[in-house]
BADOKE-151190 format. One line per field, with one value per residue (C-alpha): residue in three letters; residue number from 1; z, y, x. Coordinates in steps of 0.05 Angstrom, whole numbers, plus 5000, padded with zeros to 4 digits. Layout:
<pts>
resn (Ala	...);
resi (NUM	...);
pz (Z	...);
py (Y	...);
px (X	...);
</pts>
This chain:
<pts>
resn (Unk	Unk	Unk	Unk	Unk	Unk	Unk	Unk	Unk	Unk	Unk	Unk	Unk	Unk	Unk	Unk	Unk	Unk	Unk	Unk	Unk	Unk	Unk	Unk	Unk	Unk	Unk	Unk	Unk	Unk	Unk	Unk	Unk	Unk	Unk	Unk	Unk	Unk	Unk	Unk	Unk	Unk	Unk	Unk	Unk	Unk	Unk	Unk	Unk	Unk	Unk	Unk	Unk	Unk	Unk	Unk	Unk	Unk	Unk	Unk	Unk	Unk	Unk	Unk	Unk	Unk	Unk	Unk	Unk	Unk	Unk	Unk	Unk	Unk	Unk	Unk	Unk	Unk	Unk	Unk	Unk	Unk	Unk	Unk	Unk	Unk	Unk	Unk	Unk	Unk	Unk	Unk	Unk	Unk	Unk	Unk	Unk	Unk	Unk	Unk	Unk	Unk	Unk	Unk	Unk	Unk	Unk	Unk	Unk	Unk	Unk	Unk	Unk	Unk	Unk	Unk	Unk	Unk	Unk	Unk	Unk	Unk	Unk	Unk	Unk	Unk	Unk	Unk	Unk	Unk	Unk	Unk	Unk	Unk	Unk	Unk	Unk	Unk	Unk	Unk	Unk	Unk	Unk	Unk	Unk	Unk	Unk	Unk	Unk	Unk	Unk	Unk	Unk	Unk	Unk	Unk	Unk	Unk	Unk	Unk	Unk	Unk	Unk	Unk	Unk	Unk	Unk	Unk	Unk	Unk	Unk	Unk	Unk	Unk	Unk	Unk	Unk	Unk	Unk	Unk	Unk	Unk	Unk	Unk	Unk	Unk	Unk	Unk	Unk	Unk	Unk	Unk	Unk	Unk	Unk	Unk	Unk	Unk	Unk	Unk	Unk	Unk	Unk	Unk	Unk	Unk	Unk	Unk	Unk	Unk	Unk	Unk	Unk	Unk	Unk	Unk	Unk	Unk	Unk	Unk	Unk	Unk	Unk	Unk	Unk	Unk	Unk	Unk	Unk	Unk	Unk	Unk	Unk	Unk	Unk	Unk	Unk	Unk	Unk	Unk	Unk	Unk	Unk	Unk	Unk	Unk	Unk	Unk	Unk	Unk	Unk	Unk	Unk	Unk	Unk	Unk	Unk	Unk	Unk);
resi (1	2	3	4	5	6	7	8	9	10	11	12	13	14	15	16	17	18	19	20	21	22	23	24	25	26	27	28	29	30	31	32	33	34	35	36	37	38	39	40	41	42	43	44	45	46	47	48	49	50	51	52	53	54	55	56	57	58	59	60	61	62	63	64	65	66	67	68	69	70	71	72	73	74	75	76	77	78	79	80	81	82	83	84	85	86	87	88	89	90	91	92	93	94	95	96	97	98	99	100	101	102	103	104	105	106	107	108	109	110	111	112	113	114	115	116	117	118	119	120	121	122	123	124	125	126	127	128	129	130	131	132	133	134	135	136	137	138	139	140	141	142	143	144	145	146	147	148	149	150	151	152	153	154	155	156	157	158	159	160	161	162	163	164	165	166	167	168	169	170	171	172	173	174	175	176	177	178	179	180	181	182	183	184	185	186	187	188	189	190	191	192	193	194	195	196	197	198	199	200	201	202	203	204	205	206	207	208	209	210	211	212	213	214	215	216	217	218	219	220	221	222	223	224	225	226	227	228	229	230	231	232	233	234	235	236	237	238	239	240	241	242	243	244	245	246	247	248	249	250	251	252	253	254	255	256	257	258	259);
pz (4442	4406	4451	4512	4487	4474	4543	4574	4535	4555	4628	4668	4699	4767	4732	4684	4740	4777	4716	4701	4773	4773	4709	4740	4802	4759	4721	4785	4814	4751	4753	4827	4815	4756	4797	4856	4809	4777	4844	4868	4803	4810	4883	4865	4809	4857	4908	4855	4829	4899	4913	4848	4864	4933	4904	4851	4903	4944	4885	4860	4930	4935	4867	4887	4952	4917	4864	4918	4957	4926	4989	5006	5053	5002	4949	4993	5003	4928	4916	4966	4932	4865	4896	4923	4854	4824	4871	4857	4782	4770	4742	4696	4663	4729	4755	4694	4705	4778	4762	4709	4759	4809	4756	4732	4802	4819	4757	4774	4847	4825	4782	4838	4888	4841	4829	4904	4917	4862	4895	4962	4929	4895	4962	4992	4932	4940	5013	4998	4940	4986	5036	4983	4950	5017	5033	4965	4972	5041	5011	4955	4994	5014	4942	4912	4925	4930	4926	4983	5055	5075	5139	5102	5049	5101	5137	5071	5056	5125	5116	5049	5081	5135	5083	5046	5111	5128	5058	5064	5133	5107	5045	5087	5131	5069	5036	5064	5041	4972	4967	4971	4992	5064	5048	5003	5059	5108	5062	5050	5124	5139	5089	5122	5191	5165	5138	5203	5242	5199	5211	5285	5288	5248	5298	5356	5326	5314	5387	5408	5361	5387	5457	5434	5398	5464	5506	5539	5534	5512	5439	5441	5471	5420	5363	5389	5394	5323	5297	5330	5300	5231	5235	5227	5166	5155	5221	5200	5164	5131	5197	5229	5175	5184	5259	5248	5205	5259	5313	5270	5259	5334	5344	5292	5324	5393	5367	5335	5402	5436	5388);
py (3905	3927	3885	3915	3985	3970	3941	4003	4048	4008	4006	4062	4116	4148	4216	4183	4148	4214	4250	4194	4193	4268	4263	4209	4252	4311	4267	4240	4310	4334	4274	4286	4361	4346	4294	4342	4397	4350	4328	4401	4420	4363	4380	4453	4432	4388	4444	4494	4445	4433	4507	4519	4466	4496	4566	4540	4506	4570	4613	4566	4562	4639	4644	4594	4630	4697	4670	4645	4710	4770	4813	4859	4810	4754	4803	4821	4747	4736	4796	4769	4701	4735	4773	4709	4678	4742	4742	4669	4684	4625	4613	4675	4651	4637	4705	4739	4700	4721	4794	4794	4762	4818	4871	4841	4834	4906	4932	4893	4915	4988	4982	4948	5001	5057	5025	5019	5091	5116	5079	5113	5181	5169	5154	5218	5257	5227	5248	5319	5323	5299	5353	5407	5386	5386	5456	5480	5451	5480	5549	5541	5501	5564	5583	5514	5456	5383	5320	5288	5308	5347	5308	5242	5267	5287	5220	5184	5226	5213	5138	5141	5179	5127	5072	5111	5123	5049	5032	5085	5061	4989	5013	5052	4991	4949	5001	4980	4908	4934	4972	5043	5092	5114	5188	5175	5135	5192	5244	5202	5188	5262	5277	5227	5255	5325	5305	5271	5332	5378	5334	5332	5409	5415	5368	5408	5473	5441	5421	5492	5522	5476	5500	5572	5559	5539	5589	5644	5693	5764	5783	5819	5760	5712	5758	5762	5686	5677	5728	5691	5625	5656	5676	5602	5581	5518	5492	5502	5445	5444	5429	5486	5534	5514	5526	5593	5614	5591	5629	5692	5686	5680	5742	5781	5760	5780	5848	5858	5844	5894	5948);
px (6787	6723	6680	6713	6699	6625	6619	6648	6600	6537	6553	6516	6557	6542	6527	6478	6441	6431	6404	6355	6331	6321	6280	6236	6225	6203	6155	6126	6119	6084	6037	6023	6009	5963	5926	5918	5896	5845	5820	5813	5778	5730	5717	5706	5659	5620	5616	5594	5542	5516	5514	5478	5426	5415	5407	5360	5317	5316	5298	5244	5214	5214	5181	5127	5112	5110	5062	5014	5017	5052	5054	5112	5145	5147	5171	5231	5246	5245	5290	5340	5340	5353	5411	5441	5438	5467	5527	5539	5533	5486	5416	5411	5347	5313	5335	5303	5239	5236	5248	5194	5147	5160	5152	5086	5060	5078	5045	4983	4987	4993	4931	4894	4915	4895	4827	4815	4838	4791	4734	4748	4753	4686	4654	4683	4657	4588	4586	4608	4558	4502	4518	4525	4459	4424	4448	4428	4358	4350	4362	4312	4260	4222	4209	4197	4150	4168	4125	4166	4158	4222	4230	4225	4272	4323	4318	4329	4390	4419	4409	4445	4502	4509	4513	4568	4606	4605	4630	4684	4706	4712	4749	4799	4809	4824	4867	4935	4923	4904	4969	4942	4998	4997	4992	4931	4898	4912	4881	4819	4812	4819	4764	4718	4732	4720	4652	4633	4656	4613	4552	4567	4571	4506	4472	4500	4474	4406	4401	4419	4367	4313	4328	4323	4257	4224	4263	4224	4283	4269	4268	4335	4371	4341	4361	4432	4437	4411	4460	4518	4496	4489	4562	4580	4540	4583	4553	4481	4446	4377	4342	4381	4360	4288	4293	4325	4266	4217	4255	4258	4183	4176	4219	4179	4113	4137	4159	4091	4058	4103	4080);
</pts>
């Protein structure tokens, strides 16, 4: 009887078989989910690593190009590469390096641009000083003597001005590449054009005065013409002042003859 009872207890029942089968299915499902999760994680890691390597190659390439030529276009490319790495949240140290490189280059570019702008401003100042000095000397030339012939002195000054103008024109042409701001370039260019226009007007007045000097017009007409010219002193250069004095002497001499 005892053996029969033990036999009945050890024999699987339909309910027990179902429970065991369900447990096995749950285990298999869990194992499958874990395996899939591990595979997906591994795949994601590989993708992230590949993406990181691509971004690193892109950023390193942008840094190398920027170091060889730090112009504005290459700076924008490097900034875009930094932004890509920032969005992907990768390569923090390399991003910092790139930003410092841009900052350093900009600081250096600013100093370089300022130096170039100051050089242009010095050339403009030299031109204006030359003209001011020439006008001052033309006023005092009648009461002072000079060891150098006035004509030779004027020719030498004009040559120096032409040299300065050529240097200034070249400097203005190079200014954008040197990073000088556009408004500063425009102002310097306007100053150069203003100087050239003043010299052009002085030359035009000189031509007119020479024609008056050898004109046989009456005294009154000559005096009126001289008076009109004197109303625009900014258009009268040293040579013009000298011609005015000669014409006024001519007028005075003619008036003496009329008496």
